[in-house]
C-alpha positions in Angstrom: 98.6 129.5 -17.7 101.4 132.3 -19.0 100.6 133.5 -22.8 102.8 135.6 -24.6 101.1 138.9 -26.3 102.3 141.5 -28.1 100.7 144.8 -28.2 101.2 148.0 -29.8 103.7 150.2 -27.9 100.8 153.1 -28.9 98.4 150.9 -27.5 99.8 150.0 -23.7 100.8 153.4 -22.8 96.8 154.6 -23.9 95.6 151.9 -21.2 98.4 153.3 -18.6 96.7 156.7 -18.9 93.6 155.4 -18.7 93.1 153.2 -16.4 96.0 154.6 -13.5 97.9 151.9 -11.0 95.3 149.2 -11.9 98.4 146.4 -13.5 98.1 145.9 -17.4 98.1 141.9 -17.0 94.1 142.3 -14.7 93.7 144.5 -17.6 94.1 142.5 -20.3 92.7 139.3 -18.3 89.3 141.7 -18.0 89.1 142.6 -21.1 89.2 139.1 -23.1 86.8 137.9 -21.3 84.0 140.9 -21.4 84.3 140.4 -24.9 84.1 136.5 -25.1 80.7 137.4 -22.8 80.5 139.7 -25.5 80.6 136.8 -28.1 79.1 134.4 -26.1 76.1 136.7 -26.0 75.7 137.4 -29.9 76.4 133.9 -30.9 73.3 133.1 -27.9 70.8 136.2 -30.1 72.3 134.3 -33.8 71.0 131.1 -32.4 67.8 132.1 -30.6 66.7 133.8 -33.7 67.5 131.3 -36.9 64.9 129.0 -34.3 62.6 131.4 -34.1 62.6 131.3 -37.4 63.2 127.5 -38.0 59.5 127.8 -35.8 57.8 129.7 -37.2 58.8 128.3 -41.0 58.0 124.7 -39.4 56.3 124.7 -36.3 58.0 121.4 -33.7 54.8 121.6 -31.4 50.9 120.2 -32.3 49.0 121.8 -33.9 46.7 120.5 -31.1 48.9 122.5 -28.6 48.4 125.7 -29.8 44.4 125.1 -28.5 44.7 123.5 -25.1 43.8 125.0 -22.0 46.2 124.9 -18.8 43.1 123.7 -16.0 42.5 125.8 -13.2 43.9 128.7 -14.9 
């Protein structure tokens, strides 16, 4: 898919100075992918915290299971 994105000239100039001969489209694609992955990790971490907090307030397992031991371990 092709998409048009407007980036200020100063930003493009800075990118080109720092990355050299790397094509701008490749740099932008990799940067967007990295940012998406970071946002996904942050979202997952927030969901995990919420889940742990909810579990601490109201455990979902039967209390009997807290004392169950595995045979042979």
